[in-house]
Phi, psi and omega in degrees: 000140177262123175278146186236138173240154184241139172273159176304320182299319178297315182295319177297315180297319180296319181293335181280346179288148175295154183309320180296321178288327176302318182292320178296319181294317180298321181289321180295322178293325175296318175294321181299328181299334177262113182303336179298342183262359186293328172296319182296324177275359179058049175297131181208153177280141180272167182231179179071223183290351179250027187294347177267010186238167178232168180216153169217158182269133169271315174211197182298329185254326188263134180234154173243129176255135184211172180225138173277129177273159181303331180277004173100347178288162173250128179261110177286121188264314180198167178217143178162192181281191186296345179294347178290346178276349184260000000 
C-alpha cells in the first residue's frame, strides 16, 4: 500500500472540480494506494522541467501529478486537465 499526503494546492484544485469528477478522483486514489493498479492508472514518470514528478490518469482528461517521498509515501501535488503540465 502506498500512503498518500496532499499539498494545499492539490486540495484547492480538487475542491474546484465538479462533484462527479471529485468522485472519479477519489476512486482513482483508492486504486493508486495499491501498487498493483499502477499499470491500470498509467502511472508514469514525467520529463523536462517536471522530471522529478510522476502522473497518473483519472480519466481521459483529468490527471494527478505527484512526487514520491524518500519515506515511500506519495505527495499529491495537483489535479486537473493537461494544463497542469504547463
